[in-house]
C-alpha positions as CSV (number, residue, x, y, z in Angstrom):
1,X,11.5,-6.6,2.2
2,X,8.4,-8.7,1.5
3,X,9.7,-11.5,3.8
4,X,10.0,-9.1,6.7
5,X,6.5,-7.7,5.9
6,X,5.0,-11.2,5.9
7,X,6.8,-11.9,9.2
8,X,5.3,-8.7,10.6
9,X,8.8,-7.2,11.1
10,X,7.6,-3.9,9.6
11,X,10.6,-1.6,10.5
12,X,12.9,-4.1,8.8
13,X,10.6,-4.4,5.9
14,X,10.6,-0.6,5.4
15,X,14.4,-0.5,5.6
16,X,14.8,-3.3,3.0
17,X,12.2,-1.9,0.7
18,X,13.6,1.7,0.9
19,X,17.0,0.3,0.0
20,X,15.5,-1.6,-2.9
21,X,13.8,1.5,-4.1
22,X,17.0,3.5,-3.7
23,X,18.8,0.9,-5.9
24,X,16.0,0.7,-8.5
25,X,12.9,2.9,-8.1
26,X,11.3,1.1,-11.0
27,X,11.6,-2.4,-9.5
28,X,8.2,-4.0,-9.9
29,X,6.1,-3.9,-6.8
30,X,8.6,-2.1,-4.6
31,X,6.4,1.0,-4.1
32,X,3.3,-1.1,-3.4
33,X,5.1,-3.3,-0.8
34,X,6.7,-0.2,0.7
35,X,3.2,1.3,1.0
36,X,1.9,-1.7,2.8
37,X,4.7,-1.7,5.2
38,X,4.1,2.0,5.9
39,X,0.4,1.3,6.5
40,X,1.4,-1.3,9.1
41,X,3.5,1.3,10.9
42,X,0.7,3.9,10.7
43,X,2.9,6.1,8.4
44,X,-0.1,6.8,6.3
45,X,1.1,9.9,4.4
46,X,4.1,8.0,3.3
47,X,1.9,5.0,2.4
48,X,-0.3,7.2,0.3
49,X,2.7,8.6,-1.6
50,X,4.1,5.1,-2.1
51,X,0.8,3.7,-3.5
52,X,0.4,6.7,-5.7
53,X,3.9,6.1,-7.1
54,X,3.1,2.4,-7.6
55,X,0.1,3.4,-9.7
56,X,2.2,5.9,-11.8
57,X,4.5,3.0,-12.6
58,X,1.8,0.4,-13.0
59,X,-1.7,1.8,-13.5
60,X,-3.1,-1.8,-13.4
61,X,-1.8,-2.5,-9.9
62,X,-5.0,-3.6,-8.3
63,X,-3.6,-3.9,-4.8
64,X,-2.2,-0.4,-4.8
65,X,-5.6,0.9,-6.0
66,X,-7.3,-1.1,-3.3
67,X,-5.2,0.3,-0.5
68,X,-5.6,3.9,-1.8
69,X,-9.4,3.4,-2.0
70,X,-9.4,2.0,1.6
71,X,-7.3,4.9,2.8
72,X,-9.8,7.3,1.2
73,X,-12.7,5.7,3.0
74,X,-10.8,5.7,6.3
75,X,-10.0,9.4,5.8
76,X,-13.7,10.1,5.3
77,X,-13.5,10.6,1.5
78,X,-16.1,7.9,0.9
79,X,-17.1,9.2,-2.5
80,X,-13.6,8.8,-3.7
81,X,-12.8,5.5,-2.0
82,X,-16.0,3.4,-2.6
83,X,-15.9,3.4,-6.4
84,X,-12.2,2.3,-6.2
85,X,-13.0,-0.5,-3.8
86,X,-16.0,-1.7,-5.8
87,X,-13.8,-1.8,-8.9
88,X,-11.2,-3.8,-7.0
89,X,-13.7,-6.2,-5.4
90,X,-11.5,-9.2,-6.6
91,X,-8.9,-8.2,-4.0
92,X,-9.2,-10.2,-0.9
93,X,-11.2,-8.3,1.8
94,X,-8.9,-9.9,4.4
95,X,-6.5,-7.1,3.6
96,X,-8.6,-4.7,5.5
97,X,-6.9,-6.3,8.6
98,X,-3.7,-4.6,7.3
99,X,-5.1,-1.2,8.1
100,X,-4.6,0.2,11.6
101,X,-7.8,0.7,13.6
102,X,-8.9,4.3,14.1
């Protein structure tokens, strides 16, 4: 799934990652990568659910935290998102490009 994502073939990434999740929902990183693919397809509700599940499984997943914080800011929940983004400032800000423009 990640190879498809990195090649910007997001529908295939989602299919591969959903299959990986179906086979092993505790596979490290599968929820986070699925969330990123959903963001790329503007399937934001599903992305939020995937990032939330990623953090349930791995509370230290900085990338999932970053994406949820950015989604909060984009949704207008600045007071929720900014503290998360500041805490995750080590995450490359280039990832903002992964978010669809409003």
